[in-house]
N, C-alpha and C positions, 0 to 999 in steps of 0.2 A: 265370752272370754273376758277375764279380768285384766284390763289393760293398766291397772294401777301398778303393776309390776315394773312399769317404766318410770314411775315417779322418782325413784331413787337411782339416779344415773350412776352414782359411784358404786352402788352394789351391783348393778348390771355389768359395769366395766370389770369389777373384781371377779364376778363369776365367769366372765368370758376369758379372763386371764388365767383362771384356775379351774378348768373344766372338771377336774376330779373332785372338787370341793363340794360337800353337801351343804344343805341349808343348816343342818345341825352345827357344822363346823363354822359357819358364818354367823351363828347365833340367831338364825331365823326362827319363826314361830310355827312354821308349817311342818317341821319334822324332816326326816330324811327324804330326799327326793326320790321320785320313781324313775325307773329307767326309761330311756328313749324308746318309743313304741311306734312301729310303722303304721299301726292302726289309728294313731292319734290318741289324745286324751292323757298321755303320760307327761312327764316333766323331764326335760333335758338335764344332763348332769350339771350344767352351769346355771340351772334355774329357769331357763326359757321353757315355756309350756309347749308340749308336743301338740300341734294343732289338730283339732277334730274334723276340720273341713277347710276348704280353700279360703274362706273368709278369715278364719283365725290364722291360717298360714300367712296370708298377706299382711295382716296386722302385726303379728309377732316378727315376721321377716323384716318388714320395714323398720320396726322398732330396733331389732338387732343391727340393721344397717346404719340407722341413725346414731346408735351408741358407738359403733366402730368409727363412724365419720367424726364424731365428737372427740373420740380418743385420738385419732390421727391429728386433728387440729391441736389438741392438748400437747402432743409430742412436739409439734412444730414450734409451739410457743415456749414450752417449759424447758425442753432439752438444751437449747442455747443458753438460756438464763442460768440453769443449774450448772452447766459447764463453765460459764464465765465466772460464776461465784466460786467454783471449786478450783479451776486452773487458769483463770484469766483468759487472755486472748486465745491461747491454744485450746482451752476447754470450750470456748465459744465456738470455734471452728468445728471441733469434734461434735459438740452438741447440735450445731446446725446440720451437720451431715446425718446425725442420728435422727433429728427431727424430720428431715426430708424423707428418710427411709420410712419412718413411722407414718408420715402423712400419705405415703403411697401404699404401704403394706396394710394398714388398718382398714381403709375403705375397701381394699381388695378382700380382706377377711369378711367385711360386712356383706359384700356381694355373695360370698360363699354361704354365709348364714341365711341371707335372703333366699337364695336358690334352694337350700336345704329345707327351710321352713315351708316355702310355697309348695315344694315337691311333696313333703310329708302331708300337708293339708290336702293337696290334690289327690293323693293316694287314698286318703281316708274319706273323701267326699261321698263315694257310692254308699258306704256303710252309714254315713251320717244322714243321707237322704232316704235310703230304702231299708234301713235297719241293719244292724251288725250281724254277721254270721257267727260271732263268738258264743252266742247263747244257744246254738243249735243242739248241743249235747244234752241240754236240760230236759229231763223227762223222757229221754230215749232209752229203749232197751239196749243191752250190751251189743247185740248184733248191729243195730244202727250206729252205735258209737264206733265200733270197729270199722264199719264201712266208711264213715267220715274220716277216720284216721288214715285209712288206706288211701283215700283220695288226696289228703294233705301230704302223704308221704311220697306221692308220685313225682314231686318236684325234684329235679337233679340236685345233688349236693353242691356242685360247683356254682349253682345259681343262688345258693343260700347267702344272701347279702347280709352283712353285719352293719346295722345302722349306726352303731357306736364306733365303728372303726375309724381311726384318724390316720391318714396317710403321712408317712415320714418324708416322702419326696414325690416328685412328679410322676415317676414310674408307678409307684403304689397308688397315687391318686387316679391315674388312668385305669389301672387294674380294678380298683374298687368301684370306680365309676362305671366301667363297662360291665362289671358284674351286676351292679344295680340296674343298669339299662336292660341287660338280658333278663334279669329277674322281673322287671316291670313288663317287658314284652311277653314273657312266658305267662305271668299271672293274668295279664289282660286277655291274651288269646285263649288260654285254657279256661279262664273264668266263664267264657261263653257256654261251656259245657258243665264245668264243675259247680258253678253257683246254682243253676237250676237243679242239678243232681243232688247237691247238698240239701236244697229246699225240699225236694221230693222225698229224700230219705228221712228228713226231720219231720215230715208231715204224716209219718206212719201213725195210724190210730186216730188221726184228727178227722173232724167232720169235713164234708166236701167243700163247703165255703172256706173253711180255714185252710184246707189243702190248696185251694185255688189261690188264695191270698199269698201264702208262703211261696208257692211256685212263681207267681207273678213278681214278687219281690226278688226272688233269686234270679229270675231272668233279667229284671231291670238292673240288678247289681252287676250281672255279667256284661250287659250292654254298656253301662257306664264305665265299668272297669277297663274295657278294651280301649277306651279313650283316655281315661285318667291315669291308669297305671303305667303305660309306656311313656306318657308325657312326664310323669313323676320320675321315672327312671332316667329320662334325659336330663332333668333338672339335677338329679343326684350326680350324674356324670359331670355336669358343669361344676357343681359344688365341690366334688372330690378332686377334680382336676385343678381347680383354683387353690384348694387347700394344699394339695401336693406341690404345686408350683411355688406357693408362699414358703413352704417348709424346706424346699430344696437347698437354698443357700446355706441354711443352718446344718443340713445333713452333710453337705459337701465340706463345710468347715470342720465339723466333728470328725468326719472320716479322715481329713487331712491331718488333724491333730492326734487322733487316737487309733485310726486304722492302719493297715499295712501300707508301706510305701508303694509307689506305682510299680516299681520293678518287682515287687513281691506278689502282685496280683496273679491269679492263675493264667490269664491271657498273656501277660508279659513273660511269665515263666515258660509258657509254651513257645513263644517267639524266641526267647533266649535259647531254649533247647534246640529249636530248629536251626538257629544261626550257628550254634556250636557244631551241630551235625553237618551242616554244609561246609563249614571251615575244615572239619576233619576229612570230609570227602575230597575237597579241593586239594588239601595237603597230600592225601594219599595218591591222587592223580598226578600231582607234581612230582612226587617221589618216584612213581612208576615211570613217568616220562624221562626223568633224570637217569634212572637205572637203564632204561632202554637206550638212551643216548650214549651212555658210557659203554654199554655192551656193543653198540654199533661201532664206536671208535676203536675199541679193542679188536673187533673183528677186522676193521679196515687196516689196522696196524699189522695184524698177523698176516693178512693177505698180501700186503706190500712187501 
């Protein structure tokens, strides 16, 4: 892995602040970035390389964490100075508050980046050690290709995790994280069967030694995957939960400014309707009691 990507701290910070910005938009020489890949070897939208194994994941993850830590320190120092320059003592106080928030938030984002990168590298490690299964379709007849596609299609749709999804609040973070965890557990457990099966299908027409080698690699990928993939899913859970927690204050503020008021939410509307219904029922009972009382008084007056 080329760790020279960390030599320009300013560019790394910029790509983290603008995750949708490609290298072309930043004037980079490497062209448009590749998409984030769970198998590793791609490039994140912000320019961080998608690790191909656990070693690269640790290196890039700690690089991202260090950049975020530096960014938090920069906020703590620069925000009060910029506020004081702009608005005097009031700006200094506001800048200090902003700097403290940044000093807490940015390292937390760095922890999320670290967990994401290490998890991605861990997930890709079995393929890095025993060979990737992405080339199994090469040279196969159409029957073998369809069988491999059928095996890959067995995974339930609700476990199809989107590695590029960014949670808007802590609820989404937990949802995305639990989906990644479930996907990792599913891939790890089923890989004990599907990886050797894929290797057996792909060895059609191969010589006996080649068939044995492919099957052994598939079996080894399955054994390694049952350890690495659930662990990677757990790291994704931590990363997504942290990202969602960081994004929650902004989501709450945006909802307060742009969303419906509290009394207009469906839950509060149902409570309001229930309260009105109870009031009407109580009023009807009171009127009935009053009418019965008046009728009883008239009856007493007539009897006397």
